[in-house]
N, C-alpha and C positions, 0 to 999 in steps of 0.2 A: 204650367210650372214645370221646370226641369227637376229631375231627381238627381241630387249630388251625392250619391252613395259611394263613390270611388275615392281613391287617393289622388292627390295632386302630384305633379311631377316633382315639386319641391319636397314634399314629404317622403317620396321614394328615394330621392337623392340623399337626403339627410339620414334616412334609415340605413342605406347601403354604406354611407361613409362611416357611421358609428359602428356598424358591424365589421367593417374592414379594420378600424382602429382596435376593436376588441380582439379580433383574430390575430392581428399583428402582435399585440401584447402577449396573448396566450401562446403563440408559436415561439416567441422569444423565451418565455418562461419554460416551456417544454424543452427547448434546445439547451438552456442553462442547466436544467435538471438532468438531462442525459449526459452532459459534460461532467457534472459533479458525480454522477453515478459511475461513469467510466474512471474518473480520477480515484474515487474511493475503492473501486475494484482493483486498480493497480496498487494502491497503498496496501490493501488487505493481502494481496498476493505476495508482496514483498515481506510484509510482516509475518505471514504464515511461513514463508521460506526461512526467515530468520529464526522463528520459534522452532521449526523442525530441525535446523542445524543445532540449536541449543539443546533440544531434547536428545538428539543423536549423540551429542558429546556427553550429556549427563548419563545416558544409558550405556555408553561405550565401556566395555569391561576392562580393557587394558588402556586406561586413560593415562597418557604420558604427559608429563609436565613440560611446558615450553610453548612455543608459538608455532601454529600451523597456518598456512596460507592457502589460497585458492588452488595451488598446484598439488596439494597433497592427494594421495590416492583415495583416502576416506572422503574428502570433499568432492572429488570427481565422481565417486559412486553416488553420493547424494544428489549431485547435479543431474546425473543421468535419470534418477528416479523422478526428479522434479520437472524435467523438460516439458512434459505435456501440460502440467498444471500451472506453469509460470511462463507464459509466452513473452513477457517483456524482457528488456535488457536488464540483467542484474549481475552483480559480481560480489562474491563473498570476499571482502577485503581483509578481514582480520578475525582470527580466533586466538584469544590470548588467555592462558591459564597462569595465574600468579598467586602466590601466597596471600591470604587475606590479612591486611594490616589496617587496623583502626586506630588512627592517631599514631602513637608510638608502640602500640601493642600488636605483636604478631601472634596470630592464633595458630597453634600446631594442628595440622590435619584439616584445616579449613582453607579452601582455595576460592578465588574469584574467577569466574568464567565470563569472558566478554566476547560477544559475537557482533560483528559489524558487517552490514550489507549495504553496498551502494547500488543504486538503480536509476534508470531514466523513467520519469513519469511526466508525460506531456512536455517533452523536450527540455526537461529541467532535471539536473542531478539532485538526487535525494539520498538520504542515509538513515538507516535504522540501526540502533545499537541496543542490545539487550545485555543485562548483567544478571548473574545469579551466583549463589554460593554453592560450592561442592564440598562434601566431606569425604576424606579419603583416609 
């Protein structure tokens, strides 16, 4: 009698095929996870930049009322500080300080600060807007 202790060719082919399918699904999942992580890193970098501009304006001692854009000296200095930490394309498109009006009521000494940043993330234009109230 022969000893049939090994695997047949059919069993080996089925096992390798199943392993290949599992590895293909796992590699696709890992690739998707890395893309999502990269996307979220870009989103967080732009959000952090927007928040840092907002905080800089809130802490600015001589806060002048009006509209500042990305050409102002103050914003250029902020951009120089952020160059290393924000490698993606971004552009501060609007900083607007206006009196706070709720309905028809205008509050004296209370202002609304809006910071808007546009940036490219995975070849798509995106925008962050943050609002806060300032007391002056």
